[in-house]
LUMVEXBA-533960 format. One record per atom (N, C-alpha, C, CB): atom name; x, y, z. Coordinates in Angstrom, 2 decimals. Each point is the difference from the previous one (the first is absolute). Glycine has a CB too. Layout:
N
[CA [X Y Z]]
...
// end
This chain:
102
[N [125.10 191.58 31.69]]
[CA [0.21 -0.47 -1.46]]
[C [-1.04 -0.64 -0.91]]
[CB [2.01 -0.27 0.93]]
[N [-2.57 0.22 -0.28]]
[CA [-1.44 -1.50 -0.42]]
[C [-0.46 0.87 -0.59]]
[CB [-0.84 -1.81 1.81]]
[N [0.00 3.14 -1.90]]
[CA [-0.24 0.59 -0.98]]
[C [-0.09 1.22 -1.07]]
[CB [-0.32 -1.44 1.24]]
[N [0.13 1.61 -2.55]]
[CA [1.06 1.06 -0.05]]
[C [-0.52 1.97 0.51]]
[CB [1.03 -2.12 -2.36]]
[N [-2.09 2.15 3.22]]
[CA [-0.57 1.24 0.07]]
[C [0.48 -0.55 1.98]]
[CB [-2.52 0.88 -2.86]]
[N [3.26 -1.35 3.31]]
[CA [0.46 -0.20 1.78]]
[C [1.47 0.43 -0.57]]
[CB [-1.63 -2.46 1.60]]
[N [1.91 1.93 -3.02]]
[CA [2.25 0.16 0.26]]
[C [0.43 -0.56 0.81]]
[CB [0.45 1.94 -0.34]]
[N [0.54 -2.43 -0.12]]
[CA [1.09 -0.46 0.77]]
[C [0.03 0.14 1.32]]
[CB [0.98 0.34 -1.68]]
[N [-1.56 -0.78 2.51]]
[CA [0.33 0.99 1.12]]
[C [-0.96 -0.60 1.22]]
[CB [0.55 2.35 -1.69]]
[N [0.67 -2.84 2.35]]
[CA [-0.58 -1.31 1.26]]
[C [-0.63 0.94 0.91]]
[CB [2.03 -2.03 0.10]]
[N [-3.29 1.16 0.43]]
[CA [-0.58 0.75 1.40]]
[C [-0.25 -1.21 0.53]]
[CB [-1.16 2.31 -0.53]]
[N [1.12 -1.77 2.01]]
[CA [-0.16 -0.76 1.60]]
[C [-0.29 1.16 0.59]]
[CB [1.69 -2.02 0.23]]
[N [-1.78 0.64 0.27]]
[CA [-0.38 0.57 2.17]]
[C [1.14 0.06 0.69]]
[CB [-2.13 -1.36 0.55]]
[N [2.35 2.34 -0.15]]
[CA [1.54 0.30 1.07]]
[C [-0.24 -0.12 0.67]]
[CB [1.05 1.10 -0.36]]
[N [-0.19 -1.66 1.54]]
[CA [-0.56 -0.35 1.32]]
[C [0.06 1.57 0.59]]
[CB [0.90 -2.86 0.33]]
[N [-1.54 3.03 1.07]]
[CA [0.41 2.01 0.72]]
[C [0.99 -0.20 0.22]]
[CB [-1.64 1.08 1.28]]
[N [3.38 0.22 -1.80]]
[CA [1.00 -0.39 -0.01]]
[C [0.67 0.64 1.94]]
[CB [-0.03 -0.06 -3.51]]
[N [-0.70 0.66 3.36]]
[CA [0.04 0.18 1.87]]
[C [-0.20 -0.75 0.61]]
[CB [-0.55 1.48 0.11]]
[N [-0.38 -2.40 0.23]]
[CA [0.56 -1.21 0.71]]
[C [0.55 -1.00 -0.02]]
[CB [-0.95 0.62 0.38]]
[N [0.77 -1.38 -1.92]]
[CA [0.81 -0.68 -1.22]]
[C [-0.48 -1.56 0.06]]
[CB [2.32 1.70 0.15]]
[N [-2.40 -2.44 -0.97]]
[CA [-0.79 -1.08 -0.18]]
[C [0.15 -1.26 1.02]]
[CB [0.08 0.88 -2.34]]
[N [0.44 -0.73 3.09]]
[CA [0.09 -0.81 2.00]]
[C [-0.38 0.21 0.59]]
[CB [1.16 -0.30 0.39]]
[N [-1.66 1.55 -0.93]]
[CA [-0.70 0.44 1.45]]
[C [-1.30 0.54 0.07]]
[CB [2.05 0.50 0.61]]
[N [-2.25 -0.12 -2.09]]
[CA [-1.87 0.06 -0.43]]
[C [-0.13 -0.50 -1.15]]
[CB [-0.70 2.04 0.98]]
[N [0.65 -3.43 -1.36]]
[CA [-0.03 -0.80 -1.48]]
[C [-1.56 0.47 -0.70]]
[CB [1.67 -2.51 0.96]]
[N [-2.53 2.71 -0.03]]
[CA [-1.03 0.23 -0.60]]
[C [-0.18 1.10 -0.17]]
[CB [-0.66 -1.52 0.55]]
[N [1.19 3.06 0.17]]
[CA [0.25 1.11 -0.31]]
[C [0.44 0.43 -1.48]]
[CB [0.34 -0.16 2.33]]
[N [-1.34 0.25 -3.69]]
[CA [0.76 0.43 -1.18]]
[C [-0.79 0.87 -0.38]]
[CB [1.14 -1.81 -0.66]]
[N [-0.16 3.04 -0.31]]
[CA [-0.80 0.81 -0.25]]
[C [-0.20 -0.66 -1.79]]
[CB [0.78 2.28 2.22]]
[N [-1.01 -1.79 -3.01]]
[CA [-0.22 0.19 -1.90]]
[C [0.49 0.96 0.01]]
[CB [-1.94 -0.83 -0.92]]
[N [2.87 0.52 -0.34]]
[CA [0.73 0.72 -1.00]]
[C [-0.83 0.54 -0.67]]
[CB [1.68 -1.19 -0.13]]
[N [-3.09 0.99 -0.34]]
[CA [-0.46 0.64 -1.02]]
[C [-1.41 -0.06 0.38]]
[CB [1.81 -0.48 -1.71]]
[N [-2.00 2.23 0.46]]
[CA [-1.86 -0.17 1.15]]
[C [-0.90 -0.89 -0.26]]
[CB [-0.29 2.16 0.18]]
[N [-0.38 -1.78 -0.43]]
[CA [-1.59 -0.44 0.37]]
[C [-0.02 -1.38 -1.87]]
[CB [-1.65 3.61 1.82]]
[N [2.00 -1.66 -2.28]]
[CA [-0.62 -0.23 -1.77]]
[C [1.11 -0.98 -0.34]]
[CB [-1.09 2.65 -0.98]]
[N [2.30 -2.51 0.98]]
[CA [0.57 -1.28 -0.23]]
[C [-0.03 -1.35 0.89]]
[CB [1.21 1.64 -1.04]]
[N [-1.56 -1.78 1.77]]
[CA [-0.39 -1.05 0.73]]
[C [-1.63 -0.26 -1.23]]
[CB [1.44 0.77 3.24]]
[N [-1.81 -0.32 -3.51]]
[CA [-1.41 -0.71 -0.89]]
[C [0.38 0.07 -1.56]]
[CB [-2.06 0.96 1.80]]
[N [3.33 -0.51 -1.86]]
[CA [0.83 0.01 -1.61]]
[C [0.44 -1.56 0.66]]
[CB [1.27 3.14 -1.18]]
[N [-0.97 -3.41 1.84]]
[CA [1.19 -1.20 0.31]]
[C [-0.96 -0.78 -0.19]]
[CB [1.88 0.56 1.67]]
[N [-3.11 -1.31 -0.88]]
[CA [-0.69 -0.54 0.00]]
[C [-0.72 -0.14 -1.37]]
[CB [0.28 0.46 2.27]]
[N [-0.59 0.90 -3.26]]
[CA [-0.81 -0.24 -1.18]]
[C [1.42 -0.60 -0.91]]
[CB [-2.36 2.21 0.25]]
[N [3.06 -2.45 0.00]]
[CA [1.82 -0.32 -0.83]]
[C [-0.09 -1.53 0.12]]
[CB [1.94 2.26 0.99]]
[N [-3.07 -2.87 0.89]]
[CA [0.82 -1.52 0.26]]
[C [-1.20 -0.45 -0.73]]
[CB [1.60 -0.34 2.55]]
[N [-3.07 0.57 -1.98]]
[CA [-0.93 -0.23 -0.60]]
[C [0.27 0.09 -1.99]]
[CB [-1.25 0.91 2.74]]
[N [1.15 -0.24 -3.64]]
[CA [0.68 -0.33 -1.50]]
[C [0.90 -1.58 -0.26]]
[CB [0.32 2.93 -0.01]]
[N [0.48 -2.98 1.14]]
[CA [1.25 -0.64 -0.33]]
[C [-1.29 -1.48 0.28]]
[CB [3.09 1.86 0.95]]
[N [-3.02 -2.05 0.62]]
[CA [-0.85 -1.15 -0.43]]
[C [-0.95 -0.62 -0.99]]
[CB [0.47 0.56 1.60]]
[N [-0.92 0.20 -2.06]]
[CA [-1.73 -0.11 -0.50]]
[C [1.02 -0.23 -1.55]]
[CB [-2.60 2.16 1.81]]
[N [3.50 -2.09 -2.09]]
[CA [0.61 -0.04 -0.86]]
[C [0.47 -1.11 -0.39]]
[CB [0.18 1.78 0.50]]
[N [0.84 -2.20 0.72]]
[CA [0.18 -1.10 0.02]]
[C [-0.63 -1.20 0.41]]
[CB [1.32 1.29 -0.08]]
[N [-2.64 -0.49 0.49]]
[CA [-1.16 -1.37 -0.28]]
[C [-0.76 -0.22 -1.31]]
[CB [-0.50 0.33 2.32]]
[N [1.02 0.58 -2.98]]
[CA [-1.07 -0.14 -0.97]]
[C [1.46 -0.79 -0.98]]
[CB [-2.50 2.57 0.34]]
[N [3.88 -2.33 -0.38]]
[CA [0.92 -0.89 -0.20]]
[C [-0.18 -1.48 -0.09]]
[CB [0.94 1.71 0.92]]
[N [-0.97 -1.82 0.58]]
[CA [-0.39 -1.28 0.33]]
[C [-0.97 -1.01 -0.91]]
[CB [0.40 1.23 2.08]]
[N [-2.07 -0.37 -2.24]]
[CA [-1.15 -0.22 -0.35]]
[C [0.29 -0.89 -1.10]]
[CB [-1.05 2.03 0.87]]
[N [1.76 -1.04 -1.86]]
[CA [-0.01 -0.11 -1.55]]
[C [1.14 -1.00 0.02]]
[CB [-0.85 2.51 -0.97]]
[N [1.78 -2.56 1.62]]
[CA [1.01 -1.48 0.34]]
[C [-0.99 -1.17 0.34]]
[CB [2.15 1.37 1.22]]
[N [-3.07 -1.49 -0.70]]
[CA [-0.99 -0.91 0.60]]
[C [-0.93 -0.22 -1.06]]
[CB [0.23 0.76 2.34]]
[N [-0.36 -0.11 -3.64]]
[CA [-0.89 -0.07 -0.12]]
[C [0.15 -0.35 -1.22]]
[CB [-0.76 1.13 1.63]]
[N [1.74 -0.49 -2.70]]
[CA [0.45 -0.57 -0.93]]
[C [0.73 -1.75 0.28]]
[CB [0.15 2.83 -0.75]]
[N [0.03 -3.56 1.78]]
[CA [0.99 -1.06 0.29]]
[C [-1.48 -0.70 0.99]]
[CB [3.34 1.30 -0.05]]
[N [-4.14 -1.15 -0.12]]
[CA [-1.31 -0.18 0.24]]
[C [0.32 -1.67 -0.02]]
[CB [-1.47 2.43 -1.14]]
[N [1.25 -2.78 -0.26]]
[CA [-0.34 -1.02 -0.63]]
[C [1.20 -1.68 0.65]]
[CB [-1.04 2.31 -2.42]]
[N [2.45 -1.12 2.22]]
[CA [0.86 -1.11 0.45]]
[C [0.11 -0.25 2.54]]
[CB [1.88 1.02 -3.61]]
[N [-2.57 0.29 3.68]]
[CA [-0.10 -0.18 1.40]]
[C [-1.02 -1.87 0.21]]
[CB [0.01 3.60 0.46]]
[N [-1.29 -2.79 -1.14]]
[CA [-0.86 -1.74 0.44]]
[C [1.12 -0.78 -0.46]]
[CB [-2.87 0.15 -0.58]]
[N [3.51 -0.26 -0.56]]
[CA [0.48 -1.94 -1.03]]
[C [0.52 0.22 1.76]]
[CB [1.32 -0.64 -3.94]]
[N [-0.67 1.37 4.43]]
[CA [1.24 -0.61 0.57]]
[C [-1.10 -0.64 1.33]]
[CB [2.66 1.97 -0.87]]
[N [-3.16 -0.75 1.33]]
[CA [-1.13 -0.17 1.38]]
[C [-0.45 -2.12 -0.03]]
[CB [-1.66 3.56 -0.52]]
[N [1.10 -3.34 -1.06]]
[CA [-0.67 -1.54 -0.15]]
[C [0.82 -1.20 0.00]]
[CB [-1.54 1.05 -1.30]]
[N [3.54 -0.89 0.93]]
[CA [0.62 -0.77 -0.10]]
[C [0.82 -0.30 1.49]]
[CB [-0.23 0.62 -2.60]]
[N [-0.09 0.28 3.45]]
[CA [0.25 0.06 1.43]]
[C [-1.32 -1.23 0.52]]
[CB [1.15 3.11 0.14]]
[N [-2.07 -2.60 -0.15]]
[CA [-0.77 -0.31 0.25]]
[C [0.33 -1.99 -0.47]]
[CB [-1.31 3.06 -0.09]]
[N [1.54 -3.04 -0.38]]
[CA [0.25 -1.49 -0.88]]
[C [0.67 -0.30 0.40]]
[CB [-0.38 0.02 -1.66]]
[N [1.72 0.72 1.68]]
[CA [1.36 -0.95 0.76]]
[C [0.41 0.54 0.77]]
[CB [0.80 -0.97 -1.41]]
[N [-0.82 1.59 2.20]]
[CA [-0.35 0.59 1.23]]
[C [1.89 1.14 0.08]]
[CB [-2.33 -2.79 1.46]]
[N [3.60 2.49 -1.72]]
[CA [0.81 0.86 -0.61]]
[C [0.14 0.16 -0.92]]
[CB [0.66 -0.15 1.08]]
[N [0.25 0.90 -1.91]]
[CA [0.07 -0.07 -1.36]]
[C [1.74 0.52 0.36]]
[CB [-3.05 0.55 -1.41]]
[N [3.98 -0.71 0.29]]
[CA [1.60 0.30 0.07]]
[C [0.11 0.98 -0.63]]
[CB [0.89 -1.94 0.12]]
[N [0.04 3.29 0.09]]
[CA [0.50 0.88 -0.20]]
[C [-0.70 0.51 -1.66]]
[CB [2.16 -0.85 1.94]]
[N [-0.98 -0.79 -2.37]]
[CA [-0.59 0.07 -1.84]]
[C [-1.46 -0.31 -0.20]]
[CB [2.27 -0.99 -0.90]]
[N [-3.36 0.49 1.44]]
[CA [-1.77 -0.01 0.35]]
[C [-0.05 1.21 -0.58]]
[CB [-0.69 -1.26 2.34]]
[N [0.59 2.29 -1.51]]
[CA [-0.08 1.49 0.56]]
[C [-0.08 0.44 -1.15]]
[CB [1.23 0.25 2.04]]
[N [-2.00 0.29 -3.08]]
[CA [-0.86 0.87 -0.75]]
[C [1.05 1.48 0.30]]
[CB [-2.91 -1.47 0.39]]
[N [3.35 2.30 -1.10]]
[CA [0.81 1.39 0.15]]
[C [-0.77 0.93 -0.45]]
[CB [2.09 -0.79 -0.27]]
[N [-2.70 2.11 1.29]]
[CA [-1.22 0.92 -0.24]]
[C [0.64 0.89 -0.98]]
[CB [-1.27 -0.06 2.36]]
[N [0.63 -0.28 -3.92]]
[CA [0.07 1.02 -0.78]]
[C [-0.34 2.16 0.84]]
[CB [-0.93 -2.86 -2.03]]
[N [1.80 3.64 2.10]]
[CA [-0.22 1.36 0.21]]
[C [-0.58 0.91 -1.08]]
[CB [1.75 -0.42 1.43]]
[N [-2.27 1.18 -0.80]]
[CA [-1.00 1.03 -1.33]]
[C [1.48 0.89 -0.85]]
[CB [-3.03 0.88 1.98]]
[N [2.42 0.13 -2.59]]
[CA [1.14 0.95 -0.48]]
[C [-0.11 0.78 1.08]]
[CB [0.01 0.02 -2.50]]
[N [0.23 0.77 2.83]]
[CA [-0.19 1.58 0.95]]
[C [-0.35 0.71 -0.85]]
[CB [1.62 0.10 1.61]]
[N [-3.00 0.53 -1.03]]
[CA [-0.49 1.35 -1.16]]
[C [1.13 1.62 0.47]]
[CB [-3.50 -1.11 -0.04]]
[N [3.00 1.80 -0.21]]
[CA [0.54 1.03 -0.41]]
[C [0.33 0.60 2.18]]
[CB [-1.66 0.42 -3.59]]
[N [0.39 -0.84 4.00]]
[CA [-0.14 1.09 1.64]]
[C [0.48 -1.67 -0.06]]
[CB [-2.38 2.74 1.20]]
[N [2.38 -3.96 -0.91]]
[CA [0.86 -0.92 0.48]]
[C [1.63 0.46 -0.11]]
[CB [-1.96 -1.75 -0.66]]
[N [2.85 1.75 -0.06]]
[CA [0.92 0.09 -0.48]]
[C [0.69 1.39 0.97]]
[CB [-0.97 -1.37 -2.48]]
[N [0.54 2.12 2.82]]
[CA [-0.02 0.89 0.72]]
[C [0.05 0.22 1.53]]
[CB [-0.79 0.12 -1.92]]
[N [0.85 -0.98 2.52]]
[CA [-0.56 -0.87 1.21]]
[C [1.38 -0.37 0.30]]
[CB [-2.56 -1.00 -0.60]]
[N [3.44 0.65 0.94]]
[CA [1.22 -0.68 0.48]]
[C [-1.25 -1.66 0.93]]
[CB [2.51 3.17 0.51]]
[N [-1.24 -4.68 -0.98]]
[CA [-0.39 -0.74 0.12]]
[C [0.28 -0.61 1.22]]
[CB [-0.17 0.22 -2.07]]
[N [-0.81 -0.31 3.32]]
[CA [0.76 -0.28 1.06]]
[C [0.78 -1.15 0.46]]
[CB [-1.41 1.35 0.27]]
// end
């Protein structure tokens, strides 16, 4: 269910059934094709890239707050929870809202 192209299916590597996982933990068979494995890799890359873009947007939107907080820490060495400002979260775009937040 990580991607609408892959659907609501679980893809796993299964242990070889004739030996069992105890006797042959490294002998595994893939329950999907190389093409599907490529699609899974592409979906994971897209999720990671999207998360990176969102994290970068949050950091950029809060850059001044981060710099101010870093300076306060350099001056005071410790801050209480009340002294640390809350970040401003950018509104998700249509593409962002299509991706679940984990």
